[in-house]
Legacy VTK file of the C-alpha trace (Angstrom):
# vtk DataFile Version 3.0
C-alpha trace
ASCII
DATASET POLYDATA
POINTS 57 float
-15.730 -5.695 12.024
-13.765 -2.501 12.675
-11.552 -1.077 9.961
-8.355 -1.708 11.948
-9.312 -5.371 12.439
-9.977 -5.757 8.720
-6.592 -4.212 7.882
-4.803 -6.525 10.310
-6.645 -9.585 8.983
-5.559 -8.861 5.381
-2.068 -7.515 6.125
-0.286 -10.217 4.083
-2.442 -9.520 1.004
-1.780 -5.783 0.945
0.818 -4.057 -1.220
2.222 -0.538 -1.299
0.320 1.926 -3.468
2.391 4.661 -5.114
0.429 7.822 -5.916
1.576 9.845 -8.934
0.593 13.409 -9.777
1.345 15.678 -12.695
3.955 18.352 -11.954
5.238 20.789 -14.582
4.124 18.611 -17.500
5.270 15.202 -16.279
4.228 12.643 -13.662
6.098 12.174 -10.379
5.433 9.991 -7.334
4.133 12.025 -4.394
6.412 10.117 -1.991
9.450 11.762 -3.626
8.190 15.314 -2.882
9.894 17.484 -0.296
7.910 18.436 2.833
6.612 21.706 1.342
5.393 20.097 -1.878
3.707 17.269 0.098
1.807 19.884 2.117
0.770 21.689 -1.056
-0.434 18.394 -2.563
-2.597 17.664 0.512
-4.256 21.101 0.249
-5.318 20.638 -3.383
-9.012 20.572 -4.139
-10.173 17.931 -6.620
-13.236 18.342 -8.813
-15.107 16.606 -11.590
-14.941 18.638 -14.789
-18.402 17.635 -16.059
-20.089 18.569 -12.778
-18.398 21.965 -12.601
-19.282 22.782 -16.232
-22.977 21.899 -15.751
-23.201 24.212 -12.711
-21.566 27.110 -14.556
-24.544 27.686 -16.872
LINES 1 58
57 0 1 2 3 4 5 6 7 8 9 10 11 12 13 14 15 16 17 18 19 20 21 22 23 24 25 26 27 28 29 30 31 32 33 34 35 36 37 38 39 40 41 42 43 44 45 46 47 48 49 50 51 52 53 54 55 56
């Protein structure tokens, strides 16, 4: 089954997901960002701390 078909099939079961991120020491929902801050958030690179520390040695 294609992804779009699966989404349509379960449309009634879905709920909105609000993504929060830490900004200047406190958490804010990304949906409340202005257009510039949303663009900056999309460009962020995420990493796993343990993996990056093990490769540093």
